N, C-alpha and C positions, 0 to 999 in steps of 0.2 A: 574461919578465915585463914588464908595463907599469908605468911610473912615474906618479906624479901629474902630472908635467910632460907626459907623453904624453896623459893624459886632458884636461888643459887645452888642449893643442894641437889635439886632435880637436874639442873644443868651439869653439875659436876658428875653425878652418877652416869649421865648419858654422854658425857664428853662434849657438851655444847658450850661454845665460847660466847655466843651472841644471842640476843633476843631475836625473835622471828623477823621483825622489821629491819634488823641489822645484818641478817644472813644473806649471803649471796646464794645463787641457785644451787650450787654444788653443796654448800654447807646445809641448806634446807633439805636437799635430797638425802644427804647422809643422816640427818636427824630423823627423817621419815624411816629410813632403813633400820635405824637403831630403835624404832618404836618409841621415840622420844616425844612425838607429837600426838599421834593416835596409835592405838594398839587393839588387839583382840584379847579380851579378858578370859578368865577361866570358864565363864558361862557362854562364850562365843559371841559376846556383844562387842561392838566397836565403841571404845571409850577414849576420852581425853586422857592422855598418859599422865598428866600432872594431877588432875583432880579425881580421876576415876569415873567421872560422870559419863553415863551411857549416852551415846549419840545415835546408835541404831542397834536394835535387838534382833533383827532378822534381815533376810535379803530384801524383802519388800520395803522395809524402813530404809535400808541402805539405798535402794533405788530412788526413793523419795528424797533422801538427803542429797544424793548426787545431783538429781534434777534441780533441787533448790540451789545448790552451790553453783551449778551451771547458769542459773538465772542471775545470780549475784555477780558472776564473773564479769559481766559487761560494765559494772560500776567500779571495777578495780583497775589500777594502773597495769599496763601491759608488762613492764619490766620493773624489777627491783632497782631502786635508786643506787644502791651500792654497786650493782653490776653495771649500770649505765656509766657511773663515774669512773669505774676501773677499766673502761675500754679505751 
């Protein structure tokens, strides 16, 4: 199990100031660019950057994951609350 200290260390290593729900779109894009959310590991798998848990091990699995995420998209808010409040 990971502790809050582990989470803070991960954020520090990647230069992340906020949790995902508190990031604006630009900060989230930067976190993605830094491989702080997901990354490709040494085996070529897409993994969660914090836990190392594999999310897709090949292109076919990635296509299925993308399709699944696209289905989930309709149940999510369109904009991040932080970005809406800052306009």
